[in-house]
C-alpha positions in Angstrom: 15.8 53.2 18.0 13.3 53.3 14.9 9.6 53.2 14.9 9.2 50.9 12.6 10.8 48.3 15.3 9.0 48.8 18.1 5.9 49.4 16.6 5.9 45.5 14.5 4.9 43.2 17.3 1.5 45.9 17.8 0.8 45.2 14.3 1.4 41.7 14.2 -1.0 41.8 17.6 -3.1 43.6 15.9 -3.2 41.9 12.8 -3.8 38.5 14.6 -6.7 40.0 16.4 -8.1 41.6 13.5 -7.8 37.6 11.7 -9.2 36.1 14.7 -12.4 38.3 15.3 -12.9 38.0 11.2 -12.8 33.8 11.3 -15.3 34.0 14.8 -17.6 36.2 12.5 -17.5 34.1 9.5 -18.3 30.8 11.5 -21.5 32.9 12.4 -24.3 32.1 10.9 -26.4 34.8 8.8 -23.2 36.3 8.6 -22.6 36.1 5.0 -26.4 37.9 4.4 -25.2 39.8 7.0 -22.0 41.4 5.4 -23.4 41.1 1.6 -26.7 43.9 2.9 -23.9 45.5 4.9 -21.4 46.2 1.5 -24.7 46.6 -0.6 -26.0 49.6 1.5 -23.5 51.4 2.4 -22.8 51.6 -1.6 -26.2 52.6 -1.8 -26.5 55.3 0.8 -23.1 55.5 3.1 -25.6 57.7 5.2 -28.8 54.8 5.7 -25.7 52.8 6.8 -24.6 54.8 9.8 -28.3 55.6 10.6 -28.5 51.7 11.1 -25.3 51.2 12.8 -26.6 54.2 15.6 -30.2 52.1 15.8 -28.8 48.7 16.4 -26.3 50.1 18.8 -29.7 51.4 20.4 -31.8 48.5 20.1 -28.1 46.2 22.1 -28.1 49.1 24.8 -32.1 48.8 25.2 -31.8 45.0 25.3 -28.9 45.1 27.7 -30.7 47.7 30.3 -32.6 46.2 33.2 -36.1 44.5 32.3 -37.9 46.2 35.8 -37.6 49.1 37.4 -38.0 48.1 41.2 -33.8 48.6 41.3 -34.9 52.6 40.7 -36.3 53.1 43.6 -36.9 56.6 45.1 -36.0 58.4 41.6 -39.4 59.6 41.0 -39.7 63.1 39.1 -42.6 63.5 41.2 -42.5 63.4 44.9 -46.2 63.1 46.3 -46.5 64.4 49.5 -48.7 61.8 51.7 -51.5 63.9 51.8 -52.0 63.8 48.0 -50.7 60.2 47.6 -53.6 58.6 50.1 -56.4 61.1 48.2 -55.3 60.1 45.1 -56.0 56.3 46.0 -59.4 56.6 47.7 -60.4 58.3 44.3 -61.3 55.2 42.6 
């Protein structure tokens, strides 16, 4: 069996998926401006493009994280004893 015949359906699927993603991206408002910015930034300094990509991924991760820390109860770095906790609150 030839490898080109076995990989042809995979390549056609990938091509169709990329075309769909590109069409969807092009329909977004401001996508042309963003694409033009990325092209000019990469042409002048590829390292800057990598840094900006890392910053964008970090911003997305930060936005998707939980806003409250109430769900992280019990994960404190410092465990106060009852004596220290009472004394701390009584000083005010």
